[in-house]
Structure formats: C-alpha cells, structure tokens
C-alpha positions in Angstrom: -53.1 51.5 -132.4 -51.6 53.4 -135.4 -53.2 56.8 -136.0 -52.9 59.9 -138.0 -52.0 63.4 -136.7 -54.1 65.1 -134.1 -56.4 68.1 -134.2 -54.0 70.1 -132.0 -51.2 69.5 -134.6 -53.3 70.6 -137.5 -53.7 74.1 -139.1 -56.6 75.7 -140.9 -56.4 75.0 -144.6 -59.8 76.2 -145.9 -63.0 77.8 -144.9 -66.6 77.7 -146.0 -68.1 81.2 -146.3 -71.9 81.8 -146.5 -73.2 85.4 -147.0 -70.0 86.8 -145.5 -70.2 84.4 -142.5 -67.4 81.8 -141.9 -69.6 78.8 -141.4 -67.1 75.9 -141.3 -63.3 75.4 -141.2 -61.2 72.6 -142.6 -58.0 71.8 -140.7 -55.2 69.5 -141.7 -51.6 69.3 -142.7 -49.7 69.9 -145.9 -46.1 70.0 -147.3 -44.6 71.6 -150.4 -41.4 70.5 -152.1 -39.6 72.7 -154.7 -38.6 71.6 -158.2 -35.5 69.9 -156.8 -37.5 68.0 -154.1 -36.4 70.2 -151.2 -39.0 71.0 -148.5 -40.0 74.7 -148.7 -43.2 74.8 -146.7 -44.9 72.7 -144.0 -48.3 73.3 -142.4 -49.2 71.1 -139.4 -47.7 67.7 -138.8 -46.3 66.1 -141.9 -44.4 63.3 -140.2 -47.2 61.3 -138.6 -48.7 58.6 -140.7 -51.7 58.9 -143.0 -53.5 56.5 -145.3 -53.1 58.0 -148.8 -56.1 56.1 -150.1 -56.5 56.7 -153.9 -53.6 59.1 -153.9 -51.6 55.9 -153.7 -52.8 54.7 -157.2 -49.9 56.2 -159.2 -47.5 54.3 -156.9 -49.5 51.1 -157.3 -49.6 51.4 -161.0 -45.8 51.8 -161.1 -45.7 48.6 -159.0 -47.6 46.8 -161.8 -45.4 48.3 -164.5 -42.2 47.3 -162.8 -43.5 43.8 -162.4 -43.9 43.5 -166.1 -47.5 44.5 -166.8 -47.8 45.7 -170.5 -49.6 48.9 -169.7 -49.4 51.9 -172.0 -51.7 54.5 -173.4 -55.2 54.6 -172.1 -54.9 51.4 -170.1 -52.0 53.0 -168.2 -54.2 56.0 -167.4 -57.0 53.8 -166.2 -54.6 51.9 -163.9 -54.0 55.2 -162.1 -57.6 56.2 -162.0 -60.5 56.8 -159.6 -62.7 57.0 -162.7 -66.3 58.0 -162.9 -67.6 54.8 -164.5 -68.5 56.1 -167.9 -68.8 53.7 -170.9 -65.5 55.1 -172.2 -63.7 54.3 -168.9 -65.4 50.8 -168.8 -64.3 50.0 -172.3 -60.7 50.5 -171.4 -61.0 48.5 -168.2 -62.4 45.6 -170.3 -59.5 45.9 -172.7 -57.1 45.4 -169.7 -59.1 42.3 -168.6 -59.1 41.0 -172.1 -55.3 41.3 -172.3 -55.1 39.3 -169.0 -57.4 36.7 -170.5 -59.9 37.3 -167.7 -63.5 38.3 -167.3 -65.2 40.9 -165.2 -65.9 38.2 -162.5 -62.2 38.1 -161.7 -62.4 41.7 -160.3 -62.5 41.7 -156.5 -63.6 45.3 -156.1 -67.2 45.7 -155.0 -70.0 46.3 -157.5 -70.9 50.0 -157.8 -73.0 52.5 -159.6 -70.9 54.8 -161.8 -70.0 58.2 -160.3 -71.0 59.9 -163.5 -74.6 61.1 -163.0 -75.6 60.8 -166.7 -74.2 57.3 -167.0 -75.9 56.2 -163.7 -79.2 57.6 -164.8 -79.0 55.7 -168.1 -78.2 52.4 -166.3 -81.2 53.0 -164.0 -83.5 53.7 -166.9 -82.3 50.4 -168.5 -83.0 48.6 -165.1 -79.4 47.4 -164.8 -77.5 46.8 -161.6 -74.3 48.0 -160.0 -71.2 46.3 -161.6 -67.6 45.7 -160.5 -66.3 47.2 -163.7 -68.1 50.5 -162.9 -66.4 50.8 -159.5 -64.0 53.7 -159.5 -61.0 51.5 -158.7 -61.7 48.9 -161.4 -58.9 50.1 -163.6 -56.4 49.5 -160.8 -57.8 46.1 -160.1 -57.7 45.2 -163.8 -54.0 46.3 -163.9 -53.3 44.1 -160.9 -54.9 41.1 -162.5 -52.9 41.7 -165.7 -49.7 41.8 -163.7 -50.6 38.5 -162.1 -51.5 37.0 -165.4 -48.1 37.9 -167.0 -46.2 36.6 -164.0 -48.2 33.4 -163.5 -49.4 34.5 -160.0 -52.7 33.4 -158.6 -55.5 35.8 -159.6 -58.0 34.7 -157.0 -56.0 36.0 -154.1 -54.4 39.1 -155.7 -55.7 41.4 -152.9 -54.0 39.5 -150.1 -51.3 41.7 -148.6 -48.9 38.7 -148.7 -49.6 38.0 -152.3 -46.4 38.3 -154.5 -48.0 41.2 -156.4 -48.8 43.2 -153.2 -45.4 42.4 -151.8 -43.8 43.8 -154.9 -46.0 46.9 -154.9 -45.1 47.5 -151.3 -41.4 47.4 -152.1 -41.9 49.9 -154.9 -43.8 52.2 -152.6 -41.0 52.1 -150.1 -38.5 52.9 -152.8 -40.5 55.9 -153.9 -41.3 57.3 -150.4 -37.9 56.5 -149.0 -39.3 54.9 -145.9 -40.8 51.6 -144.7 -44.6 51.6 -144.6 -45.9 52.2 -141.1 -49.2 50.3 -141.3 -51.2 48.1 -143.6 -54.9 48.6 -144.0 -57.6 47.6 -146.4 -58.9 50.3 -148.7 -62.5 50.7 -149.7 -62.0 48.7 -152.9 -60.5 45.8 -151.0 -56.8 46.4 -152.0 -54.1 47.0 -149.4 -53.3 50.6 -148.6 -50.2 51.6 -146.6 -49.5 54.1 -143.8 -46.9 56.7 -144.6 -46.2 60.3 -143.7 -47.2 63.3 -145.9 -43.5 64.0 -146.2 -43.0 60.5 -147.7 -46.0 60.8 -150.0 -44.8 64.1 -151.2 -41.3 62.6 -152.0 -42.9 59.9 -154.0 -45.2 62.3 -155.9 -42.2 64.5 -156.7 -40.2 61.5 -157.9 -43.0 60.4 -160.2 -44.0 63.9 -161.4 -40.4 64.9 -162.4 -39.3 61.5 -163.8 -38.0 61.3 -167.4 -38.8 58.7 -170.0 -35.2 58.9 -171.0 -33.9 57.9 -167.6 -31.4 55.0 -167.4 -33.6 53.6 -164.5 -36.7 51.6 -165.5 -38.8 52.9 -162.5 -38.2 56.5 -163.7 -38.9 55.7 -167.3 -42.2 54.1 -166.3 -43.1 57.0 -164.1 -42.4 59.5 -166.9 -44.7 57.5 -169.2 -47.4 57.4 -166.6 -47.4 61.1 -166.1 -47.3 61.9 -169.8 -50.2 59.5 -170.4 -52.4 61.1 -167.8 -51.5 64.6 -169.0 -52.4 63.7 -172.5 -55.6 61.9 -171.5 -56.9 63.7 -168.3 -60.3 62.1 -168.6 -58.8 58.7 -167.8 -57.7 59.5 -164.2 -61.1 60.9 -163.1 -63.8 61.9 -165.5 -65.5 64.8 -167.4 -66.2 67.8 -165.2 -64.4 66.3 -162.2 -61.7 68.0 -160.1 -58.5 66.0 -161.1 -59.5 66.1 -164.8 -60.2 69.8 -164.8 -57.0 70.7 -163.0 -54.9 68.6 -165.4 -56.7 69.9 -168.5 -56.4 73.6 -167.6 -53.1 73.8 -165.7 -51.0 70.8 -166.9 -50.5 69.6 -163.3 -50.3 65.9 -162.4 -52.7 65.4 -159.6 -54.5 62.5 -157.8 -57.0 62.9 -155.0 -57.8 60.3 -152.5 -60.6 59.6 -150.0 -60.6 61.2 -146.6 -59.3 64.5 -147.8 -55.9 63.4 -149.3 -54.3 65.1 -152.3 -51.1 65.1 -154.2 -50.3 67.6 -157.0 -47.2 68.3 -159.1 -46.9 71.5 -161.1 -45.3 71.4 -164.5 -42.1 72.8 -163.1 -41.9 70.0 -160.5 -43.1 71.9 -157.4 -45.0 69.3 -155.4 -47.6 69.3 -152.6 -49.2 66.6 -150.5 -52.0 67.3 -148.0 -54.6 65.8 -145.9 -57.8 67.5 -144.6 -58.2 66.0 -141.1 -62.0 65.7 -141.1 -61.9 63.6 -144.2 -63.7 66.0 -146.5 -62.2 66.3 -149.9 -64.3 69.2 -151.1 -61.5 71.8 -150.5 -58.5 69.6 -151.3 -58.0 70.7 -154.9 -58.4 74.3 -154.0 -55.8 74.0 -151.2 -53.3 72.3 -153.4 -53.6 74.9 -156.1 -53.3 77.7 -153.5 -50.1 76.2 -152.2 -48.6 76.0 -155.7 -49.6 79.6 -156.4 -48.1 80.7 -153.1 -44.8 79.2 -154.1 -44.8 80.6 -157.6 -45.4 77.3 -159.4 -48.7 78.3 -161.0 -50.1 81.6 -162.2 -52.8 83.1 -159.9 -55.1 84.1 -162.8 -55.1 80.7 -164.4 -55.8 79.1 -161.1 -58.7 81.5 -160.4 -60.2 80.5 -163.7 -59.8 76.8 -162.9 -61.3 77.2 -159.4 -64.4 78.8 -161.0 -64.9 75.5 -162.9 -64.9 73.4 -159.7 -67.9 72.8 -157.5 -66.9 75.3 -154.8 -69.9 77.6 -154.7 -72.1 77.8 -151.7 -75.8 78.3 -152.6 -78.7 80.0 -150.9 -82.1 79.6 -152.5 -80.4 78.5 -155.7 -78.1 81.6 -155.8 -74.4 81.7 -155.1 -73.9 83.3 -151.7 -70.4 82.2 -150.8 -67.7 79.8 -151.6 -65.3 77.1 -150.3 -61.9 78.7 -150.3 -58.3 77.9 -149.3 -56.8 80.0 -146.5 -53.1 78.8 -146.8 
C-alpha cells in the first residue's frame, strides 16, 4: 500500500506552549528551494510520497488553462481556491458556471455550509441548506466544468481519473513536478489527487511562483497570470481573515494550504517551501512556512511577526492568552 513518510523520519516543526509548558509537538517534513530552484534546506523525509490535497489546486488550475479554459481575473483566482463560501466567492463561481452554460447541479463536489462563520449564520437564519456552490472547492470544480465545455468533453463524468480532463491535468502536474505521480486517490471534494514527493511539490510551486507572463512558453505565461491574479485578489484563494489571504495581503507571498497539514509558499524573491505536518493538523502550517522563509532570508522577521499576530495561533486559558502555537524550525 502506498504511504507517506514515517514518524521516525520526521522532525519537530512546531510546538504548542501553554503557560510556559510545551503541551504538544507537531512533527513533519519540509523542503526549501532558493530563488533559482536549488534545494537549500530539508527537514525530515522529502522524497516519500504525500497527497498534496488542496495545495494541488494551482497545478490543477493550470491544467484547466492549458486545456483552453478562458479563465482570467477573479474566475482564475477562484479556480485556485479553497474559498470560505461567502456570497462574493459564490457569485464568481456562478459566473464560471454561466460561462460553461451549466447550472449548479452540474457540480459534483458535495453540498457544504460555507466556512465563513457570518455567512453560515445568515444562511441558518434564513433556514437554507448546504449547497454545492458553497463548498470550498466549488471554484476548482466550476473551472473543470468550463474546461470540459470548451473542449466538448463529457461534463457528467469530469471527476473520473480516466476522463480526458483529468488525464490532461495529470500530465501538466507531471511536467511541473518533474516526476510521474506515484499514486492516485480521491480528494474530499471528489476530484483526483495525486501522490508526489515534497521535493516534487516544491519544484512545481517554485516553477509556478517564479513564472513570467512574458515567457515564450504558454504554461509559464499562464502560471504568471495565475500568481499575479491571486496576489492582486488575495480574498479569492481563501477568504477574509483566513491564513492564506492574510499572508498574501501582508507579505506578498504566493501560498496555498491543503488538508492534512500540507502547505506551499513562494516568497516574492522566489524562495519556495513545501511542507507536511505528519499528524494532519494544519494549525501551524502557515507559521512553519513563514519561519522557514525568514530563516533563509526571503522575508523580514518583523513583518512576519506582525503577520503571525493576525493569525489564530494564540492559546487561551479562561479567555486570556496564555501561550501560542509556534514554529521551531
């Protein structure tokens, strides 16, 4: 059975401190590439396969673009998103579906309540139900449906790993990572997700994060447009007050978290990190990625400290802050 790296090949990446007592430890693996894409740091095992989960979305969005999907501006940001389901997010997803000539019933992601608390509370007050379009992956699914529509591919089976769309996306992923996928699984939203090493995921993130819209190569032009769009519209990839959006707004990084403790992050100068927290918790992932970029001189420590203060990293006791989740890399 394919499996990720072991406990024994992991290292400590973060701790939870309560009243001066180290209460919990998060172990995992991480890799850092410099601005030229050369490996400059590894922690733990970065060669065993992981499932990147939603950190794969920028690669999947590029698969849609290179297959001819007319995505630009806000729809391109939503194609890359694990959005929080606000009305603003949903309006853009509906625009993508309209462009495909399809309704919300064409989405094959499961119905969900929005991740945004205020939006969810409003829907509950209105006695509404979970909807597919509110699911955090609905932008990716809408982009996949648009890609099928422009190519004349079947839209009912677009999530089948053997569907022409998914075959194309897999080829693009392998081009970006520089390696064949090691496993095929089904993500929480129903779409295929592929096994790859952290080293391969970091290579892909670096290639995307440093791509130029003036490149002679279409894949690189598309990647440059994707990164610019997300940096100009950080709310699209996540949501107000959420980790990826905050990091992009404050530091200009390109970042995408994934379930089960996965994270990719590219600094403005191209320094790139990819990591996985082995226990699957994502609560420290942004802090770990930022700490690694500070460690290698890609981000200013003071600016990162101010950004961390805006993230939900405080440990409370009786409603008062008594500690914090902090990176130890």
